Residue, then its C-alpha position, 0 to 999 in steps of 0.5 A: m745587037s747594040p742597045t736602043a737610046s732608051e736602053a742606053a740612056a737606063l744603063a748609064p746610072l749603073r755604068g756610073s755607080s759602078f766605076a766611080p766608086a773604084a776610080t775615087v779608091v785608086s784616087g785615094l790610094l794614088a794621092s796617099l803614096l804621094l804624101l807618103f813618099l814627100l813625108a816619110p824622108l823627112v819625119g825618119l830624118v827628124g826621128a832619127g836626127g833631131a834630138s841629137g841636132v837640138r842638143q848639138l846646138a847647146s855644145d856644136a860651135e861650128l853649127r851655131g855658128a851655120l845656122a847664125l850665117t845662114l839667118f843672117t844672110a837670108t835674111a839680108a837677101t830677103f832685104w834686099a830683094i824687097l828694096g829692089g823687088t817691090p818696085l819691079a814687082y808694082i811696075l809689072a802689076r800695073r803696066r804694060f809696056t815694051g819688053r814686058a815679056l823679056v822681063l818675065a822671063i828673065l825672072d823666071l830664068p834663076l828659077v829653071v837653071p841649075h843651082p850649080v850652073a848659078g853658082i858658076a855664073l856667079l863666080l864667072v861675073l863676081g869672082r876675082a878674075s871678073p873686071l867687077g870682082s877685081a874692082l870690087l876686091a880693089a875697093g875693099l870688098r870680096l864676094t867670092g869666100s865671103p857672107f856677101g858672096i853667101v847673100c849674093a847666090m841666095l838673092f840670084v835664086s831666091a829674089p824671082l820668088y818674092v817678085g812673082g809673089a809681090r806682082e800677083a799680091f798688087a794685080r790683087v788690089d783694085r784699081r780704083y781704090e788707087a783711083v779714087a785716092r787720086t781724085l781726092g788729091d794724093d800723089a802717085w806714091r802718096a796713094f801706094r803707100r795709103v792704099t796699095l801698100p796696106l791692102s797687099l801688105r799681106g801678100l807682099t809678107a807671105a812673098a818675103i816668107v817664101m823667099w827667105a825660107r828659099a834662101v835658107s835652104e839653098f846649097g848648090a850656088i852657095v858651094i859654088l861661090t862660097y865654101n867658106p864660111k859655111v852656112a848649114s846646108v853646105l856644113s851638112y854636105d861637108r860632114f856628110t862627106s867627111t864623117g858620113l851619114s851619122g855626122a850629117l844627120p843631126v845638121a839635116a834634122v835642125l834644118v827641116l825643124l827650121a823649115i817648120v817655122p817659116l810654113a808656120m807664119l804662112r799658115a798663120l797669114r793664111r788662115d786670116d784670109 
């Protein structure tokens, strides 16, 4: 016999009270397992090789050179992304034009293409056998097997992160502020420099940090385009294949420790929000 409406209403709180704690416990357990799964390998890696990696920085010239090359090329890639990506992000945030969806799709492609495939695509366009690569080589600029190639690989795979973050930063700035500046006599560039840029600067900085961190960690595209000279990620792989896990551990641990720097910077930016 089915319960009446009044009986069902009386039983509803009992059902909620019996099932809600169970759901909370299960959800908390699943969340804890996921966090443990993400954290345990990194903690284990740093615990196993962090101290030796820091010690090797003083004695291992190859490791120091790989880290220096990684930091330099990631910074250079971020610089070029800021230079070309900032106006693109502003246009995408402020304008609606034919083909905008296509531009956004193009920006998303490097994020979903497997990175070794991205390296092969770059090699096809920039390699010495390509028209562009041979022309650049004739002008004295070799991209494959050089720091320039590393910058190109980092730029390709990580620039969309900057453009996407910068676009969101510009979109959060109220257009009325720009309009007020224009009514006071500022031209478009002056309104952007005096109003939009300062108000979006924190978001632009966060986007640049995210891109820089992604560039530092890149491996797949770089190893196809430029195996030598080695950045830190390629050096870690090279030592793993040549000397095994013990040789790769210190380099990998140093990379994990290096990743803490941009994360700390991002936390500091967001803490002030």
